[in-house]
N, C-alpha and C positions, 0 to 999 in steps of 0.2 A: 922378561916381560911376563905378564899374567895371561894365561890362556883361559878362554871362556868355553864352558860346555854348552853346546847348542841343543835345543829341544825341537821336537817336531811341531811346526806351527799349524798342522792340519788335524782336524778331528777325524776319527775313523767311523764312517757311517755303517748302518746296520745291514742294508741289502747287499746281495752279491755283486750286482752291477755297479752299485755305488762304490763298493770296496775296490773293484777292479779299476774304476776310473781314478779313485784316490791313489792307488798304488802307482798307476802310470804317471799321474801328476807328480807324485813324490819322486819317481825316478828321473823325470825330465827336468824338474825345477829344483827340488831340494837337495838332491845328492851332490850336484856340482858345488853348491854353496857350502855343504858340510865338509867338503874336501879342503875348504879354505879355513885357516886358523884365524879366529877373531881375537885380537889382542887389545889390552888396555894400554893406550899410549900415554894417557895422563888422567888424573883424577883431581877435581876441584873440591875441596872440603870447606863447607860453609854451614853454620848452624841453621841458616834460613832455608836450606835445601836448594842447592845450586840448580841453575837452569842453563845449560850450555847451548850454544847456537852458532850459526853462521861461520863455519870454518873456511879458511882459504890458506893456500900455501905459496911461498915465494920460490924463486929459482934456486936459492941456497939450501932449501930443505926445511926452513922454518915454517911452522904452522901457527896461524893466528885464529882465534875463535873468541866468541863473546860469552860473558856470564851475565845473565840478565838480572838476577836478584840483586846483586851488588853493583851492577852497571860498570862492568870492567871489560877491557879487551885483554885477553890472555895471549901469551906467546910460548909455544913449545919449540925450543931450539932444536937444530938438527942433531944435537948431542943428547937430546932427551930431557933438558932442564926446563921446568915450567916456571914462568914468571908473569908478573902483571905488566903488560906493555902500557896500558893507560887506565888510570882511575877516572871516575866520573865521565863515563863514556857517552852520556846523554842517551842512555838506553839503546846503544848500538845493537843491531840484530844481525842482518846479513852483511858479510864482508866480501871483498874481492881485491886481489892483487892485479893491477893492470899491467900491460906489457912493459911499461916503464918502471915497474917495481914499486908503484905507489899504492897505498892502502885506501880503497874506496869503502865507505861505511854508510849504511842506512841507519839513521838515528831517529828513534821514535819517542824521545823523551820530551821534556818541557819545551824544547825548541826543535820541532821536527824538521829534519833536513838530510841531505846527502852531502858527505864531505869527502875530501881527498887529502891524504897525509903523505908528505915526503918522509919516508922512513929513515932517511939519512939525517935530515935536519929537524924533523918533528913538526915542520910547518903545516898548518891545516888550512885548506881552502874550502869554501862553501860552494858546491856545485849547483845545488837546488834547495830552495826553502819556500818559494812561492810560485804559483802558476797564475798568470793574469792577475796578479795582485792578491791572490787568496793563498794563505799559508797552507803548506802541506799538513796532513793530519797524522800520518804514521808510516813513513817509509819502512819497508820490511826486508826486501831481498833485491839483489842486483845481479846482472850479468852483462856480458859484452859481446859484440860481434867482431868480425875480422877487420872491420873498418875503424874500430876503436869507439864505436857508439855504445853508450851505456843504456840499459833498459832496467827500470826499477818499478817495483810495486808499492803502492800506497794503500795498505790494507784498510785502514780506517777511512781513508778518503775514497775508497772503491774506485781506484784508477791505476792505470799503467802509463808510465812516462818514458820518453826517450831523451837522452842528453847527447846532442851532436858534439863532434870534436871542437866545433866553434863555440860551444857553451850554450847553444840554443836549446831551450826546454820545450818539448811538445808532448801533449797528451794523446796517446794512441788508442786507449780503451777506457771506458767508464761505465757506470751504471746507466741503464738497466741491463746492458749487455754482459756485464760481469757482476758477481755477487760479493765475494770476499777473496780478492787476489792475494796470493802468498808467494810461493816459489816461482822462479822464472828461469828459462834457459833458451838458448839459440842453438840451432843445429850446426854441425861443422861446416856445411856449405852455405850458411846464412839464409837458407830458403824457408825455414820453419821457426816460429816462435812458440814455445811451450809455456803454458801458464797453469799453475796449481790454483784450484778453487777449494777453499776450506771452510765452507759455510756449515756450522754445526747444527743449524735449525732443522726441524722436521721438513723433509723435502728439499733441503738446501743442496746446492751444487757441491759435491765432494768428488772432484775429478781432476784430470789433467786435460786442459783444452789445447788444441793445436791450431795454429793460424799459418797461412801463407804469408811469409815476410817479404815485403816488396823491396826493391833496390833503394827506395827513398826512405825506408825505415817504418813505413806504415804496414798495417796488417789487414788481411781479408780472409774470407772463407773459413770460418771457424768450424771445427768438428771435434767431437769428443774422442780424445786419444786413448784414455784409460779411465775407467770409472771405479772409484773406491766405495761408493754408496752401497749399503747404509753405514759402513764402518767409518773409522776416522780416516780422513783424506791424507794425502801427502802434505808435508810442510815445505822443506826445501829439496832441491835435486841438483845433480851434476850430470855430465854427459861425456861419453867416451868418443874416440876418434871415428868410430863406426856409426855414431848417432844414437846409441842406446842410452836411454835415460836411467839414472840411478836415483829413485825416489824414496826418501825417508818417510815412512807412513805407518799408521796403525797404533794400537794401544792394547795393553793387556788388562786395563782397568777402566771403568767408566769414569768420565771426567765430570767435575762439577760445573757450575755456571762460569762464564768467562768474566773478564774484568768489568764488562758492562752489565753483568747480571743475567745474561741470556742463558737459558737452559740448553744443555747439549742433548741432541737426539742421536748422537753417534752410538753405534753398537760395537760389539767386540768382533765383528766379522773380519775386519782387517787386522791381521796379526802384526806385532811390532817387528819391523825390520826394514831392509832396503829392497825395493822391488826393481829389478832390472827389466826394463821395458824396451822392446825393439822399436825401430822407426815405423813399423806397421801397427804398433799398439798391442803387441803380444807380450805376455809375461814370459821372460826367458829364464830367470833365476830369482830366487828369494834368499836373502841373507838374514837369518834371524838375529835380532839384537835383544839381549836379556835385560833391558832396562827401559823404563818409561821416564820422561816422555822423549821419544826420539824426535829430532828436529831437522837435521840437515846433514850434508856431507860434501866432501870435495876431494879431488885427486891431488896427490903430491908425490914427493920423492924424485930422485934423479931420473927414473924411467917413467914417471907418471903412472905407475901401476899400484900405488898404495892409496886405498880409499880411506879417508878419515871421516868418522861418523860421530856426531854429537848426540848424546842421549842422557838426560838427567844430569848427574854430576860428572859424567865420564866422556872422554874423547877416546873412541875406539879406532882401531885400524885393521884393515884386511887387505891382502894382496889380491889383485885382479889379473885376468889374462890379457885384457885389452887396455892399452894406455888411455888415460883420460885427457880432457882438454882443460886448460886453466880458465874456465868460465864460471 
């Protein structure tokens, strides 16, 4: 495997008091991350400039992730062999392996929808494509709770939906209460729902919101769990068994207009990497990633202590001390 040299993501300030504070921050947050070796698990080579996203892992140790430029779903086998699992993915972004070993995909292409694939037979089921007769606009990311209910974001539609095990689709959040929903996670005890906001506009929400998740799958009592503003917000995130979030966030270069032509007001204040955030909203660790654009991550491996991270053309991996959840 290739090993990556990690760089210090913090600038060194001029005043003595600021230097002391920075050194303390360095010792508490960065050194634990530097003890971890970041490895390249796979590289996607495309002339268009690959954009990897949405990793998920099955119980056998295979990792699936998306490549958005060429609209493919990739598969990294437990033996380290990279192959294309599906061509013409309908711009699949976020993926999830459910407890039954089926592949859930948020597809934001010409036919926006959420699908479920039986990995043994290849049969595809459509779980959601319309709400109250109105087509979805851009499913982005998906997670699951202990009851098997799915929660997914529709970024372009500015909404968050829940799919019950019966197949019923419900909208649980929408504008103006949210701005640009992206990554989504549920706490280990099913009592919190976390939502990434990634609004690039000046003054836009670039944060992780936290909600009280009710037994019926609705949400209440929003508060800001972690704020990335004015830098680039998180994209996707995973969660460990203790409830710590692992948020892929930041950038080392200013980004141009988005697909709709909207100018980004993001700054370089959020460094590129994985931000490990406690259930109390405190930054515990920072894992620097040496490539833009970082997008998402997931836990995998037999002990669920390998974190797989998508960024640019690369699927990275790093060992963690705490096992993750398959969400």
